[in-house]
C-alpha positions as CSV (number, residue, x, y, z in Angstrom):
1,I,6.5,5.5,9.5
2,V,10.0,6.6,8.8
3,L,11.4,4.0,11.1
4,A,9.4,1.3,9.3
5,Q,10.7,2.5,6.0
6,L,14.3,2.5,7.2
7,Q,13.8,-1.0,8.6
8,A,12.4,-2.2,5.3
9,R,15.4,-0.8,3.4
10,Q,17.7,-2.6,5.8
11,G,16.0,-6.0,5.4
12,Q,14.3,-5.9,8.8
13,H,11.0,-7.0,7.3
14,T,9.1,-8.2,10.3
15,E,9.9,-5.1,12.4
16,A,9.1,-2.9,9.4
17,Q,5.7,-4.4,8.9
18,E,4.9,-4.2,12.6
19,N,5.9,-0.5,12.8
20,A,4.0,0.3,9.6
21,A,0.9,-1.3,10.9
22,T,1.2,0.6,14.2
23,A,1.7,3.9,12.4
24,V,-1.5,3.2,10.3
25,E,-3.4,2.3,13.5
26,L,-2.3,5.6,15.1
27,E,-3.0,7.7,12.0
28,P,-5.4,5.9,9.7
29,R,-6.4,9.0,7.8
30,N,-2.9,10.4,7.2
31,P,-2.0,10.1,3.5
32,V,1.7,10.4,4.3
33,V,1.5,7.5,6.7
34,L,-0.5,5.4,4.3
35,E,1.9,6.0,1.4
36,G,4.8,5.1,3.7
37,A,3.0,1.9,4.7
38,I,2.5,1.1,1.1
39,E,6.2,1.5,0.4
40,V,7.0,-0.8,3.3
41,A,4.6,-3.4,2.2
42,H,6.1,-3.4,-1.3
43,R,9.7,-3.5,0.0
44,T,8.8,-6.4,2.2
45,S,6.9,-8.3,-0.5
46,S,3.7,-8.2,1.4
47,L,1.1,-7.6,-1.3
48,D,-1.8,-8.3,0.9
49,H,-0.8,-5.5,3.2
50,A,-0.1,-3.2,0.2
51,V,-3.6,-3.8,-1.1
52,A,-5.1,-3.0,2.2
53,Y,-3.2,0.2,2.6
54,L,-3.9,1.2,-1.0
55,R,-7.6,0.7,-0.4
56,K,-7.4,2.9,2.7
57,A,-5.4,5.6,0.8
58,L,-7.9,5.6,-2.1
59,E,-10.7,6.2,0.4
60,L,-9.0,9.5,1.2
61,Q,-7.8,10.2,-2.3
62,P,-10.3,8.5,-4.7
63,N,-9.1,10.3,-7.8
64,D,-5.4,9.5,-7.3
65,R,-4.5,7.8,-10.6
66,R,-1.1,6.6,-9.3
67,L,-2.7,4.8,-6.3
68,C,-5.3,3.2,-8.6
69,L,-2.7,1.9,-11.0
70,L,-0.6,0.6,-8.1
71,L,-3.6,-1.2,-6.6
72,A,-4.4,-2.7,-10.1
73,K,-0.9,-3.9,-10.4
74,D,-0.9,-5.5,-7.0
75,L,-4.3,-7.1,-7.5
76,S,-3.1,-8.6,-10.8
77,Q,-0.1,-10.0,-9.1
78,L,-2.4,-11.6,-6.5
79,G,-4.4,-13.2,-9.3
80,Q,-7.4,-10.8,-8.9
81,H,-7.4,-10.0,-12.6
82,E,-11.0,-8.8,-13.1
83,E,-10.8,-6.2,-10.4
84,A,-7.4,-5.1,-11.6
85,M,-8.6,-4.7,-15.2
86,A,-11.7,-2.7,-14.0
87,L,-9.4,-0.4,-12.0
88,S,-7.1,0.1,-14.9
89,A,-9.9,0.8,-17.3
90,A,-11.4,3.3,-15.0
91,V,-8.2,5.4,-14.9
92,T,-7.1,5.1,-18.5
């Protein structure tokens, strides 16, 4: 996941997304990998991937307020306002 994060920071978005996806496939229950993949998705403006990784991360850490709020923000940006508002209300 570190390689994907570095690639995202260097503007190598396609490679970063591919490497993040591979890391998640190899370690789908690793919170560090998922958080790295979330960072890559945000840096590469791939909100659909960010939402998918956030959902997986929340399966492992359902009480993580930060992850809930990030998911709510991303859902709102994708136009899924009702779900975003419900998530925000649940953690505030």
